N, C-alpha and C positions, 0 to 999 in steps of 0.2 A: 503493501500499499504506500502510496505517497503521502508524507509527512503532513499534519494540518498545520504544525508551528511554523514552517516556512514551504509553503507552496502556492501556487497561483489559483487554487480553488477552495470553495468555501469548506469543504470535507473531504473526507478521505476518498479517493477515486479508485476503483480496481483497474491494474493496467490494462486488461483487455478490454474494458469499457472505453477507456482514453485512447487506446490504439484504434478502435472502432470510431471514434471522433476524429481522428486525424486521417482515417481512410474515407470518412465522409466528406471531411473538410476537402481533402484532396481532389476527390471526384467532382465535388460541386465547382471547383475552382476551373477544374477541366471542361466541364460540360456546359456551363454557364453561357459562353458566346461560341461555342463549338459550331454552329452553323451560321454564324454570321460573318466571318472572315473569307472572304472568295479564295476558292481554290487556286493554286498557280501552277506553273507548268511541271512540277517535278510530281504534285500529287496527281495531276494528270497521267503523265507517265507510269505511276503507280496503277491506275485503274485500269489504262488501256492495255498495258503489258500483261496485266493479270488476267484480262480478257482475250488474250493473244490475238490483239487487233492491230493490225499494221497500218497504222497512221501516217506512215511514210509515204502512204499511195495517194494522200490527199493532194490535187494535182496544182502544178504551177499555172499562173496565168489565167485562172478561171475564177469569175465570180461567184461566191458562194453565200447563200443566207446562212443565217445563224442555226438554223436546223440542219442543214447539210454540213454545216463545220461538225455540229456536235452528234450526227449519226451514228459514229462508233461508241457513243456512251448510250444508245438506246438499249431498253431491254436487259435480261440477264445474258450473262456468257454463253456462246453458242459452243464454244470450245472447254474440256476440261482441263482440271490442274496440270495433268502431265502435259497438255498441248502448251498450256502456258508456261512452263517450265521450260521446254524445247524451245517457246518463242523467245522468252527472254536471252537465254544463252545465245540465242543467235542475233539478237539485236541490241541486248543492252550490256552494260560491264557490271550488272549487281548479280548476286547469286540468286538462285530461285527459289528458295523455301518460301520467302514472304509472299511472293507472288502467287505460289501455290496456296497458302492460306487464304489471302484476298480472295482469289477465286473462288472458293468455298465460302467464305465468309459473307459477300455481297449479296449472295442468293438469299440470306436472312432476312433482309429488308425490304419493303415495299418500294418499288419505283417511285419516283419523284416527278410532279407536273406533268410533262408531257411522255411521260415514259421512260425517263433517264435514270441510271443507276443511282444510288446515293452514295454520294461522296462523304454525308455526314455519318453514314454509317459505318464506311471504312474508316473514317476517323476515329469512330467510336471503338475499333478495335485497339488504337493507339493510347486511348483513354483507358481501358481495362487493364492494358499490359503497365500503363504508368501506376494505377493503383495497384496493382500487384508487385509493382517494384517497391512501393512505400512498405507493403508487408514484409517483403522480401529483404529489405534493409535493415528493418527492425529486427527479423530472425537473425542475420548475420551478424548485427552489432550486439544484440543479447549473446549471441554463442560466443563471439570472439571475446569480448570483455566481459561477460557474467555480470552485466550491470543493466538495470531497467531504467536508470535514467538516462545514460548513453543511447540506449536502443530508444527510447521515447523520443530524445532529441533527434536522433537520425530520422526517425519516422515522419515528424513535424517538418524537420528541415527539407526533407524529399517533398513532403507535400505542397509547400509554399515556394519550392524554388523555383523562379523564374524560367531557368534554364529549360527544367524538365517539363513545365508548364507549355512551353514553346515547342517541345517537342511532343507533347502531348496531343496538341491541337493540330496535326498535320497527319494526312493519310499517307504516312510513311513508316520506314521499319525500325525507327530508332529506339523507340522504347521497347519494342520486342527484344532488339539484342542488348538493351540495357538489362535485361532480366539474366542474359547470360554473362554479361559482365559481372553482375553481383554472384552469380554462381560460381564465376571463375576464381572470384576473391575467396568465396566460401571455401572452394576447393583446395587453393593455396594455402590457406589456413589450416586445412587438416593435414596436408603435407608438411607444414611446419610443426605443428603438433607430433606428427609422427616420427619425424627427425629428431624432436627434443626428447621424446618418451623411447629411441630407439626401436620405433615398431614398423614394420612394412604396410606398405597398402596392400588390402586384401583385393582379392580378383574382382570382386563387385566395385570395389572403390576404384581401381584401374579401369574398368569400363566405363564408369561414371566420367573420370576423367576423359576419357576419348571420346564419348558422347558430347559430354560439354563443348569441346573443342571442335568437333566436327559440325555440329548443328550450328553453334555459334558463326563457324566460317561459312555455312550455307546461307546464315541471313545477311551477314555483311563480311566482305574481304578485310576491312579495317579490324576486325576483331583480332586478327592475328598480331596487332599491335598490343591489345592487351594480354594476349598469351605472352607475347615477348618480354612486356614490361613486369607482369607476374614472376616469370622465371628470372629475369635479371635482378629484382628484388630479394627473389628465395636465394639466389648465389650470393647476394651482397651480404644477406643476413648469415649465411653460413660461413662465410670467410670470416665476417665480424665477430662471430661466437667461436669461431675454429670449431665448428660442430657439423660435421658431414655425414651424409646417409652411408649407413653400412653397406655391403655389398648387394645384400638381398634386397633393400631400398633402392640402390641403383638398378636393379635390373627392373622392378616393378615400374619405377619412373621412365627408363629407358624403354620398355614396351609401349607407354603411351606416346612417347615422342615418335618413336620408329612407325606406329600403325597411323599416327596423325601426319607425319610426313610423307608416308607411301601414301597417304588416300590425297595429300596435296598435289603428289607428283603426278597421279593417276587423273585427278580432276583437271589438271593444266594441261597435259599431253594427250588425253585420251577423250577427254569431254569438251572442253573448249575448242572453239575454233580457232585458227591462226591469227585472224583479223582481230580477236576478242579484244574491245576495249581500246583500240590505238589512238582515237581522237577523243573520247569519252572524258578524258580527264584535262583536256587543252585548257579550260578555264582555271584551273587552278596551277597553272604553271608558273613559275618564279621568272619575273622579268630580269634577268642578270645585267642588262644593258643600263638599268637604271638603280643608282646606288642605294636610293630613298627604298627601294621597294625591298632591299636586303634587309631593312629595318622593320618592315612590315610583319613578318611570323611573330616577333616580340611582341608588337602592341595588340594584334589581334589575339594572340594566347592569353596576355593578360585580361584584354577585355572579357573574354569567355569565363575566365575563372571568375572574374568579379562578379559578372551576371550569373555564376551558378547561386549567388546567395544574396544578392543585392541590384536591384535595376529601378530607377525611378524615372518618371515620364521625362526622357530625353528624345523622344521621336515625335514630338508634337511640332505643330507649324510654327508657334510662337517663339521666336528666337529667347526672348528674355527668360521663358519658362526653362527653357532647355539650359540656358548658361545657369539660372538659380539652382535647378535639381542637380546638374553635373556637379556646382559646387559641395552640395549638400551629400552628395554620392562621394565625392572626394573626402570630406572631414568626416563623414560616420563611417566610411568604410576602412580609413586609417584607424580609428578608434576601435574599431570592430575587430581589424586585423591584429593591433596591439594586443587587445583583451586575450583573441584567439592564442596567438602565440606564446602569451604568459602562461595562460591555463595548460597548453599543450606540454610547454617544457614541464610543469609540475606534473602532469599525467604520466610523462615520461620516466618519472622517478618512481613509479609505483611499479614494483617488480611484476606484478600480474599482467599489467598493460606493456611492459617494454617492447616484448618480442614482436607483437602487433603493429604497435605505432612506429618501430623501425620499419617493417615490411611494408605498410600503407604509405610512408613518406617516400621511402625509396620505390614505391611501385608508382606514385602519382610523377615523382622525379624521373625514372627511368621513362614514361611514358612521354613528358617533355623533351628528352633527348632524343628519343626517336622522333618526334614531331620535328625537332630541330634538323637531323639529319636527313630526314626526307625534304624538310623545306630549302636546306641550303645546300646538302650533298646533292640530292637527286633533282632538285629543282619542282619538287613536287608540293607546293605550299597549301598542305590540308589545313591549315590555321583560318584559310581563308574561308572554310565553311564551320561556323561555330559546331554545327551539329555532330561533326567529327568528333568532338571532344567525348562523345559518349564512351570513348574508349577508357577514359579515367575518371570519369564524373562521379560515379558511385564512391571513389576513393575520397575525393573531396570531399562529400557531403559526411563520411563516416569520420574523416578527421575534423571536420568542422564541429561535429558533435563530441568527439572525445574533448575537444580543447574547450568548449563551452561548459561542459557538463561539471568542470572542476569548480566552477564558480556557485555551484549549487549550494545553500548554507554558507558561503563564503563573501568576503568582500574582496572586490578586485583593484582597490583603490579608487582611483579615478576614471569614471566613465560617464562622458557627456553629463556631468553634473548629478547622476542619480544618487551619489552618497548624501546630497542635500534635499532630494525630492523624495516624497513618498510618507510624509509624517502620517498619514492617514493610517499606514502599514508599518508601523515602527518594527513589528515582529519578523518582518521580511527583510533579509539582507540586501544590501546593494548589488551584490553578486546574482541574487535571483531577479533581482529588478532589470541587471544588465542582459541577463537571458531572455526576460520577457520583453525587452525593449529590441533585441535582435530577433525575436520572433515576429514581433509585429513589424518591424521593418521588413521581414521577409513577406508577410501577409501583404503589406503594401505593394512590395514588388511585383507579387502574384496578380493584383490588381492592375499594376502596370500593363501585365501582358494581356490579361483577359479583355482590359478596355482599349489595346491595340496603342497604347502609348511607348511601347517598347517591343523589341523582338518582332516588328511587324515582317507581314510578308513582304517578300523580296519584289511583287508585283502588286501594283495597287490598281486592279481592274475596278475596283469599285468608285474610284476617283474619276475614272474614265466615263463610267456609266452616269455617275453624277453631272458630268459636264453634258454628257447626251442629253440626259432627261431635263436638263434646266435652260437649253439653247433653241428650242424650236423644234420643228417635225421636218424640217428639210431631209430628205435623206443623205444617207452617209454611205461612203466607199473608203473602206480601211485597208490600206495596202502595207504588207509587210515583207522585208526581204527573208528570206529562209534558207539556213544554212543545215539546220538539223530539225529533230523533234522539238528542240526548247522554244524555238519561235512559234512551232504550232501550238504548244501548249500555251504560250504567252495569248495568242489571240484567242484560245478555245476559253480563257479566263474571262476574256470581255463579254463574248458570246453567251456563255453561262449565266455571269451575273446580270447579263441584260434580260435573259429569259427567267432568271430566278425572280426578279423585281419586276416583271413585266412591264418592261418600258416598251411603249409601242412604236419609237421612232425607228422607221426603216432603216436597218444596218445590214451592208454586206461587205465580205470579206475578201480578200486576194493574197495570194503570194507570189512572189517575184523572186529569181534567182539571186543570190548573195553577190554582191560585187566588191572589188577591191576599194574604189573610191565613190564617193556621194555623188560626183557628176556623172558615172558610168550608170546609175539607174534612171537617169532621165528617159530614153528610149523606152524601157518598160514601164515606167510609170504613165507616160503619154499613152501608151498603148492601152492600159487598162482604163484610162481615161475615157478614150475614145469607144471601148466597148462598153461602157455603162450605159443602161438604155435609159436615163432621165434627162431631162433638159437643164436643170440647175439643181446643183448636189454639192457636198462638201467631201473634200479627199481629205484622209488623214495618211501622211507618209509615217510608218511608225519605224522608230529606230533607223533613220536615215538622219544624220546628224547635221544635215545642212539644208538650208532652204534651196529650192533648185526652180530655175523658170519653167512652167509648163504651160504650154500652148493651151489658151481657153479659160486661163485659171488666173485668180490674182495674186498679189504679193502674199505669202502665208504669214499666219499667226503663228506664234510658238506655243506648245502645251507639253510642258516638260512634267511629268510624273514619274515615280519612282517604277523602273522596268519597261515604262512607255515615253519614250523622248519623239513627241512628235512634232509635226509641221501641218497645220490645217489651211487647206487651200478653198477658196471660194470658187467654183468651177461652172462651167455654161459649155453643153455639149450641143454644138449645132446640128 
């Protein structure tokens, strides 16, 4: 039971009931605005690839209505899960297991509107996995540290984490793979305990380790970074403690490495096509020609780690608000970090905690080193995608919980003036108040994400549709260069949001081949203008970054929204 003398609750609260409260809170925060944010290109990729729909066959140079563009999303999948797996391997650079699950999952929900698949239903899978992640991290913390307060703090920090809520509100595979990151940390803790106790893994535990590794890799290939970071951290701990596995232990661990390694070789050379993933990671290539780009991974990684625990409204349109909340984040974040570091140092002195804290800190550190090697060594800057930090995210939350938990019923000294506040609750120490304030900041950070003031979608199709809905009923032709399925997903987002909000303004869409320079688009744009069967209309050239002189069109105005950098032409077609 939690003590009544120094608790945040008026009476004793059973741990199970408190955990249930965190689960309900986490579920509410993830669900409350789930359907209000427009889907973006990666979410369309999730749904379409899981249906084995080749939307590469959407034609160039043809004018399409919204329903024609969204036709691949109508009805339930015609193909089964195995067809989806084969299709994904052929056309995408992700492993197939999540698409297999989504192929089956989307059939559980009624079709939307004009018979379209429920993207909110697919997002719900991410929410459920995230809620399971709260429970799983609680169980892991309780088992590793044998501490109810650490486990409860881990659960609530996971429930309100802005980073986790961001992942949970997308129809993507990151909260599912997060469960396997937690499982991998648990298995690593088991290995550490077995080495300490001079006991070999049982064959059942060996099979468990193999299963976690292979299934995790079938969900996301970057899970290999989790496995590598865990292995490095375990090796680091062994060297530090001068405590190495017995020959029998080595054999059992070697079986796991050998089986997973052989599976990886077979998968790479026998299952994947030769052209697999050759261009899909171009967007995260490091620009080695720009020396400032070499600094980007540092700042991007730092920003991601900070927003795992605190994120205030810094993505709003009013600049003074952004500056004010940015300063608050800086001041409060530094104070929270100082408090956490002080607590973690004290917890590291507790003999029962030392080994697990050492492992977790080295696990997160090893993941950062691997990110650095990929970014600067191989030129693959995976820090550009905050979501890829799923690799180590549960470790950060666990360490944050361990550090904060030290101050329960203790005083941290100075922390945002709390030692002078709370006269109404003199029985509550300033340390407990500091924990409460940290959790309150986490709650406001969660509200930041669900209200779209932070971790916004990369493409703001809703703002484009706002513009369409408020500027008359003149027909519109949106034209976008197309290099890959990314651009198809971008324009699908506009068509989806238009039909979801029942905006009646007639809007048509067309794709033209991507060119090296903006001027090279003139001929294709003019051909589409001539083809449009309306006497007077508006043309949007999307993501062509310069205005172009088009025959029959006036000088354009600029409409720049995140993901959609457009020029709007008023045109007449004789």
